[in-house]
C-alpha positions, 0 to 999 in steps of 0.5 A, a space after each residue: 500500500 502506498 503512503 498517501 495523506 488519507 492513509 496516515 494514522 498515528 501509531 497505536 497507543 499514542 492517542 489516549 481517549 479522555 474519560 467521559 464522566 457522568 455517562 451512565 452506570 455502564 460506563 464505570 464513571 456514572 452516578 457520582 462521576 468520580 466525585 465521591 459521595 456528598 460533601 462540598 467537593 461533590 457539588 458544582 462550584 464547591 472547590 474554590 473557597 476551600 483552598 483559601 480558608 486555611 491559607 489565610 492563617 498561614 499568610 498572616 503567620 509569615 513575617 512582613 518582608 519590607 523594602 528590598 536588597 540592592 544588588 549594587 556592591 557596597 563600598 567597604 570602609 577602612 580606617 586610614 590608621 590601619 592602612 598606614 600601619 600595614 603599608 610602607 612609604 614606597 608601596 602603592 595602595 590599591 584594592 588588590 594590595 589591601 586584599 593581599 594584606 588581609 584588610 579587605 575581604 576577597 569579595 570587596 569591589 569598592 573601598 573608601 578610606 575613612 578617618 580614625 588614625 594619623 597619617 604619618 607616611 606619604 602614601 600613593 593611593 590608587 583607585 580608592 575613594 576617601 573622605 575629605 578629611 582623609 584626603 587632606 591628611 594624606 596630602 599634608 603628609 606628602 602622599 597622593 591620590 591617583 584615579 584608576 584608569 
C-alpha cells in the first residue's frame, strides 16, 4: 500500500481517549462521576473557597518582608590608621594590595578610606575613594591620590 495523506494514522497507543464522566452506570464513571459521595467537593462550584480558608492563617503567620536588597556592591570602609600601619612609604595602595594584606575581604569591589588614625607616611593611593578629611591628611603628609584608569 502506498503512503498517501488519507492513509496516515498515528501509531497505536499514542492517542489516549479522555474519560467521559457522568455517562451512565455502564460506563464505570456514572452516578457520582468520580466525585465521591456528598460533601462540598461533590457539588458544582464547591472547590474554590476551600483552598483559601486555611491559607489565610498561614499568610498572616509569615513575617512582613519590607523594602528590598540592592544588588549594587557596597563600598567597604577602612580606617586610614590601619592602612598606614600595614603599608610602607614606597608601596602603592590599591584594592588588590589591601586584599593581599588581609584588610579587605576577597569579595570587596569598592573601598573608601575613612578617618580614625594619623597619617604619618606619604602614601600613593590608587583607585580608592576617601573622605575629605582623609584626603587632606594624606596630602599634608606628602602622599597622593591617583584615579584608576
